[in-house]
C-alpha atoms as a printed R data frame, in Angstrom:
    type eleno elety resid chain resno       x      y       z
1   ATOM     1    CA   MET     A     1  23.600 27.185 -13.101
2   ATOM     2    CA   LEU     A     2  22.186 23.948 -14.423
3   ATOM     3    CA   ASN     A     3  20.976 24.220 -18.046
4   ATOM     4    CA   ALA     A     4  22.226 27.833 -18.339
5   ATOM     5    CA   THR     A     5  21.817 27.812 -22.131
6   ATOM     6    CA   LEU     A     6  18.442 26.030 -22.252
7   ATOM     7    CA   SER     A     7  16.465 27.306 -25.242
8   ATOM     8    CA   ARG     A     8  13.206 26.713 -27.082
9   ATOM     9    CA   ALA     A     9  15.119 24.618 -29.599
10  ATOM    10    CA   ASP     A    10  16.101 22.239 -26.775
11  ATOM    11    CA   PHE     A    11  12.440 21.448 -26.134
12  ATOM    12    CA   TYR     A    12  12.127 20.083 -29.675
13  ATOM    13    CA   LYS     A    13  15.174 17.867 -29.087
14  ATOM    14    CA   LEU     A    14  13.306 16.023 -26.314
15  ATOM    15    CA   ARG     A    15  11.630 12.727 -27.076
16  ATOM    16    CA   LYS     A    16   8.183 13.178 -28.632
17  ATOM    17    CA   SER     A    17   6.669 11.463 -25.586
18  ATOM    18    CA   ASP     A    18   8.277 14.079 -23.296
19  ATOM    19    CA   GLN     A    19   7.111 16.948 -25.511
20  ATOM    20    CA   GLY     A    20   3.643 15.380 -25.488
21  ATOM    21    CA   GLY     A    21   3.476 15.687 -21.690
22  ATOM    22    CA   PHE     A    22   2.908 19.439 -21.998
23  ATOM    23    CA   ALA     A    23  -0.204 21.267 -23.169
24  ATOM    24    CA   LYS     A    24   1.692 24.595 -23.091
25  ATOM    25    CA   TRP     A    25   5.139 25.485 -21.808
26  ATOM    26    CA   ARG     A    26   7.927 28.040 -21.477
27  ATOM    27    CA   ILE     A    27  11.396 28.233 -19.945
28  ATOM    28    CA   GLU     A    28  11.714 29.359 -16.328
29  ATOM    29    CA   THR     A    29  14.682 29.824 -14.002
30  ATOM    30    CA   LEU     A    30  14.351 27.965 -10.716
31  ATOM    31    CA   PRO     A    31  16.245 29.397  -7.737
32  ATOM    32    CA   ALA     A    32  18.695 27.414  -5.607
33  ATOM    33    CA   GLY     A    33  16.790 26.198  -2.572
34  ATOM    34    CA   MET     A    34  13.554 25.595  -4.474
35  ATOM    35    CA   GLN     A    35  11.796 22.467  -3.254
36  ATOM    36    CA   LEU     A    36  10.455 20.054  -5.849
37  ATOM    37    CA   PHE     A    37   8.282 16.970  -5.466
38  ATOM    38    CA   LYS     A    38   7.014 14.044  -7.446
39  ATOM    39    CA   LEU     A    39   5.064 10.909  -6.763
40  ATOM    40    CA   THR     A    40   6.721  7.827  -8.130
41  ATOM    41    CA   LYS     A    41   7.571  4.210  -7.606
42  ATOM    42    CA   GLY     A    42  10.736  4.085  -5.508
43  ATOM    43    CA   ASP     A    43  12.678  7.239  -4.705
44  ATOM    44    CA   ALA     A    44  13.495  8.751  -8.143
45  ATOM    45    CA   PRO     A    45  17.050  7.360  -8.090
46  ATOM    46    CA   ASP     A    46  19.968  8.816 -10.004
47  ATOM    47    CA   GLY     A    47  20.400  6.425 -12.915
48  ATOM    48    CA   LYS     A    48  22.049  6.183 -16.308
49  ATOM    49    CA   TRP     A    49  20.439  9.444 -17.504
50  ATOM    50    CA   GLY     A    50  20.418 11.203 -14.136
51  ATOM    51    CA   VAL     A    51  17.485 11.876 -11.834
52  ATOM    52    CA   SER     A    52  14.011 12.008 -13.356
53  ATOM    53    CA   PRO     A    53  13.472 15.398 -15.022
54  ATOM    54    CA   TRP     A    54   9.706 15.461 -14.171
55  ATOM    55    CA   TRP     A    55   8.841 17.452 -11.001
56  ATOM    56    CA   SER     A    56   6.315 19.860  -9.520
57  ATOM    57    CA   ALA     A    57   6.787 22.732  -7.088
58  ATOM    58    CA   VAL     A    58   6.313 22.027  -3.375
59  ATOM    59    CA   LYS     A    59   5.321 25.635  -2.653
60  ATOM    60    CA   PRO     A    60   3.254 27.859  -4.936
61  ATOM    61    CA   PHE     A    61   5.325 28.931  -7.953
62  ATOM    62    CA   LYS     A    62   4.302 31.216 -10.818
63  ATOM    63    CA   GLU     A    63   0.813 30.147 -12.002
64  ATOM    64    CA   ASP     A    64   0.715 27.131  -9.671
65  ATOM    65    CA   ASP     A    65  -0.887 28.610  -6.569
66  ATOM    66    CA   GLU     A    66  -1.214 25.250  -4.781
67  ATOM    67    CA   GLY     A    67   2.006 23.248  -4.826
68  ATOM    68    CA   ALA     A    68   2.228 19.943  -2.967
69  ATOM    69    CA   ILE     A    69   0.322 21.180   0.076
70  ATOM    70    CA   GLY     A    70  -2.572 22.293  -2.135
71  ATOM    71    CA   ARG     A    71  -2.698 18.872  -3.795
72  ATOM    72    CA   TYR     A    72  -2.671 17.239  -0.357
73  ATOM    73    CA   LEU     A    73  -5.505 19.468   0.888
74  ATOM    74    CA   GLN     A    74  -7.544 18.752  -2.275
75  ATOM    75    CA   ALA     A    75  -7.074 15.017  -1.732
76  ATOM    76    CA   LYS     A    76  -8.086 15.289   1.917
77  ATOM    77    CA   LEU     A    77 -11.169 17.352   1.035
78  ATOM    78    CA   ASN     A    78 -12.218 14.744  -1.542
79  ATOM    79    CA   GLY     A    79 -11.553 11.771   0.755
80  ATOM    80    CA   ILE     A    80  -8.908 10.250  -1.509
81  ATOM    81    CA   SER     A    81  -5.163  9.671  -1.279
82  ATOM    82    CA   MET     A    82  -2.561 12.150  -2.480
83  ATOM    83    CA   SER     A    83  -1.555  9.491  -5.007
84  ATOM    84    CA   ALA     A    84  -5.032  9.451  -6.588
85  ATOM    85    CA   MET     A    85  -5.227 13.272  -6.607
86  ATOM    86    CA   VAL     A    86  -1.827 13.631  -8.266
87  ATOM    87    CA   ARG     A    87  -2.694 10.947 -10.845
88  ATOM    88    CA   TYR     A    88  -5.873 12.832 -11.730
89  ATOM    89    CA   MET     A    89  -4.355 16.337 -11.841
90  ATOM    90    CA   SER     A    90  -0.963 15.390 -13.284
91  ATOM    91    CA   ALA     A    91  -2.316 13.072 -16.004
92  ATOM    92    CA   VAL     A    92  -0.241 10.017 -15.065
93  ATOM    93    CA   ARG     A    93  -1.551  6.939 -16.841
94  ATOM    94    CA   ILE     A    94  -2.109  3.942 -14.584
95  ATOM    95    CA   ASP     A    95   0.327  1.773 -16.527
96  ATOM    96    CA   TRP     A    96   3.062  4.443 -16.462
97  ATOM    97    CA   ASN     A    97   3.734  4.680 -12.740
98  ATOM    98    CA   ASP     A    98   2.328  3.400  -9.426
99  ATOM    99    CA   LEU     A    99   2.788  6.826  -7.741
100 ATOM   100    CA   ASP     A   100   3.482  4.981  -4.480
101 ATOM   101    CA   ASN     A   101   5.895  7.436  -2.870
102 ATOM   102    CA   TYR     A   102   6.086 11.172  -2.248
103 ATOM   103    CA   VAL     A   103   9.652 12.240  -3.049
104 ATOM   104    CA   GLN     A   104  10.876 15.746  -2.229
105 ATOM   105    CA   VAL     A   105  14.180 17.341  -3.177
106 ATOM   106    CA   GLU     A   106  15.756 20.767  -2.880
107 ATOM   107    CA   LEU     A   107  17.760 22.332  -5.689
108 ATOM   108    CA   LEU     A   108  21.353 23.075  -4.657
109 ATOM   109    CA   THR     A   109  21.931 25.258  -7.695
110 ATOM   110    CA   PRO     A   110  19.744 27.509  -9.842
111 ATOM   111    CA   ALA     A   111  18.415 25.688 -12.891
112 ATOM   112    CA   LYS     A   112  16.592 26.480 -16.083
113 ATOM   113    CA   ALA     A   113  13.687 24.159 -16.809
114 ATOM   114    CA   PHE     A   114  10.628 23.751 -18.986
115 ATOM   115    CA   TRP     A   115   7.535 24.908 -17.074
116 ATOM   116    CA   GLY     A   116   4.025 24.293 -18.265
117 ATOM   117    CA   THR     A   117   0.685 22.591 -17.949
118 ATOM   118    CA   PHE     A   118   0.069 18.881 -18.129
119 ATOM   119    CA   ALA     A   119  -1.395 17.578 -21.367
120 ATOM   120    CA   PRO     A   120  -4.504 15.458 -20.707
121 ATOM   121    CA   GLN     A   121  -3.900 11.709 -21.017
122 ATOM   122    CA   LEU     A   122  -6.080  8.622 -21.215
123 ATOM   123    CA   LYS     A   123  -6.008  6.754 -17.902
124 ATOM   124    CA   TRP     A   124  -4.495  3.730 -19.707
125 ATOM   125    CA   SER     A   125  -2.036  3.659 -22.590
126 ATOM   126    CA   PRO     A   126  -3.766  2.426 -25.766
127 ATOM   127    CA   GLU     A   127  -1.440 -0.580 -25.980
128 ATOM   128    CA   SER     A   128  -2.443 -1.704 -22.455
129 ATOM   129    CA   TYR     A   129  -5.871 -2.675 -23.771
130 ATOM   130    CA   ASN     A   130  -4.163 -5.529 -25.613
131 ATOM   131    CA   LEU     A   131  -2.493 -6.793 -22.411
132 ATOM   132    CA   GLY     A   132  -5.111 -8.891 -20.668
133 ATOM   133    CA   ASP     A   133  -8.706 -8.674 -19.708
134 ATOM   134    CA   ILE     A   134 -10.715 -5.793 -18.354
135 ATOM   135    CA   ARG     A   135 -10.940 -7.396 -14.883
136 ATOM   136    CA   ALA     A   136  -7.147 -7.262 -14.514
137 ATOM   137    CA   ARG     A   137  -7.121 -3.566 -15.479
138 ATOM   138    CA   LYS     A   138  -9.964 -2.812 -13.049
139 ATOM   139    CA   ALA     A   139  -8.106 -4.616 -10.238
140 ATOM   140    CA   THR     A   140  -4.952 -2.631 -10.971
141 ATOM   141    CA   GLU     A   141  -6.939  0.609 -11.106
142 ATOM   142    CA   GLN     A   142  -8.548 -0.144  -7.728
143 ATOM   143    CA   GLN     A   143  -5.126 -0.945  -6.258
144 ATOM   144    CA   VAL     A   144  -3.530  2.342  -7.384
145 ATOM   145    CA   SER     A   145  -6.504  4.636  -6.820
146 ATOM   146    CA   GLY     A   146  -8.026  3.279  -3.619
147 ATOM   147    CA   ASN     A   147 -11.536  4.658  -3.313
148 ATOM   148    CA   ALA     A   148 -11.066  7.295  -6.025
149 ATOM   149    CA   ILE     A   149 -12.992  6.909  -9.258
150 ATOM   150    CA   LEU     A   150 -10.726  7.964 -12.088
151 ATOM   151    CA   PRO     A   151 -12.231  9.419 -15.276
152 ATOM   152    CA   ASP     A   152 -11.218  8.016 -18.646
153 ATOM   153    CA   VAL     A   153  -9.175 11.193 -19.335
154 ATOM   154    CA   LEU     A   154  -6.777 12.495 -16.671
155 ATOM   155    CA   GLY     A   155  -5.383 16.013 -16.325
156 ATOM   156    CA   VAL     A   156  -8.306 18.001 -17.688
157 ATOM   157    CA   LEU     A   157  -8.007 20.634 -14.934
158 ATOM   158    CA   GLU     A   158  -5.072 23.040 -15.108
159 ATOM   159    CA   ALA     A   159  -2.017 21.862 -13.179
160 ATOM   160    CA   TRP     A   160   1.642 22.833 -13.650
161 ATOM   161    CA   GLN     A   161   4.824 20.796 -13.961
162 ATOM   162    CA   LEU     A   162   8.560 21.114 -14.477
163 ATOM   163    CA   PHE     A   163  10.921 19.225 -16.757
164 ATOM   164    CA   VAL     A   164  14.499 19.788 -15.535
165 ATOM   165    CA   PRO     A   165  16.930 18.302 -18.091
166 ATOM   166    CA   ASN     A   166  20.303 16.957 -16.942
167 ATOM   167    CA   LEU     A   167  19.278 16.786 -13.271
168 ATOM   168    CA   LYS     A   168  21.639 14.643 -11.176
169 ATOM   169    CA   ASP     A   169  22.029 13.841  -7.496
170 ATOM   170    CA   GLU     A   170  24.846 16.411  -7.275
171 ATOM   171    CA   HIS     A   171  22.261 19.137  -8.049
172 ATOM   172    CA   ILE     A   172  19.786 18.191  -5.307
173 ATOM   173    CA   LYS     A   173  19.426 17.517  -1.612
174 ATOM   174    CA   ARG     A   174  17.016 14.682  -0.906
175 ATOM   175    CA   SER     A   175  14.407 14.533   1.861
176 ATOM   176    CA   SER     A   176  12.768 11.431   3.272
177 ATOM   177    CA   VAL     A   177  10.406  9.408   1.080
178 ATOM   178    CA   ILE     A   178   6.796  9.172   2.335
179 ATOM   179    CA   PRO     A   179   4.196  6.621   1.166
180 ATOM   180    CA   ALA     A   180   1.801  8.596  -1.073
181 ATOM   181    CA   HIS     A   181  -1.248  6.733   0.244
182 ATOM   182    CA   ASP     A   182  -0.410  7.570   3.891
183 ATOM   183    CA   MET     A   183  -2.366 10.784   4.364
184 ATOM   184    CA   ALA     A   184  -1.493 10.982   8.092
185 ATOM   185    CA   ALA     A   185   2.269 10.856   7.394
186 ATOM   186    CA   LEU     A   186   1.932 13.412   4.596
187 ATOM   187    CA   GLY     A   187  -0.129 15.681   6.865
188 ATOM   188    CA   LEU     A   188   2.640 15.585   9.468
189 ATOM   189    CA   ALA     A   189   5.263 16.374   6.824
190 ATOM   190    CA   PHE     A   190   3.225 19.319   5.517
191 ATOM   191    CA   GLY     A   191   2.393 20.541   9.010
192 ATOM   192    CA   THR     A   192  -1.360 20.248   8.376
193 ATOM   193    CA   ALA     A   193  -2.165 17.218  10.543
């Protein structure tokens, strides 16, 4: 099992910025075979510190009764892309990540992880306001959100996330990467098209 000895004390060893991503949290055990997803630039590669620890459940899990398909259906209902819906619900600041691709993996081993709700975030990092004019920020916002109008604070509705420390490619099986703005391709992948 990955992270077999994960404890509350381990949460407080995370970077403050990682701790700050949660409004509330607890430790959960994820079964082998559980499918996880994230939206990100690229394909969440295995790097110096392993695969990104930030994920969400593809299928409903614990308090999250929507999973990826629910997020997709919400986006479709609201006439926006999955990328814009995930940015809004998952409190991903515009300058943190483009959320261009839907990446899905399957756990090959059980794993303990931190499970909790997203902490609301401003749509831009405070330091980004010092990096150019407002027109450049508005152009970037339009590019990443399409026709969605993003509020100044993201993640105010309850949504759930996972932080899986020490995750590496050897612990997961990867699926294909789908552009997060391509609602038709996502619909086919979810079987809802």
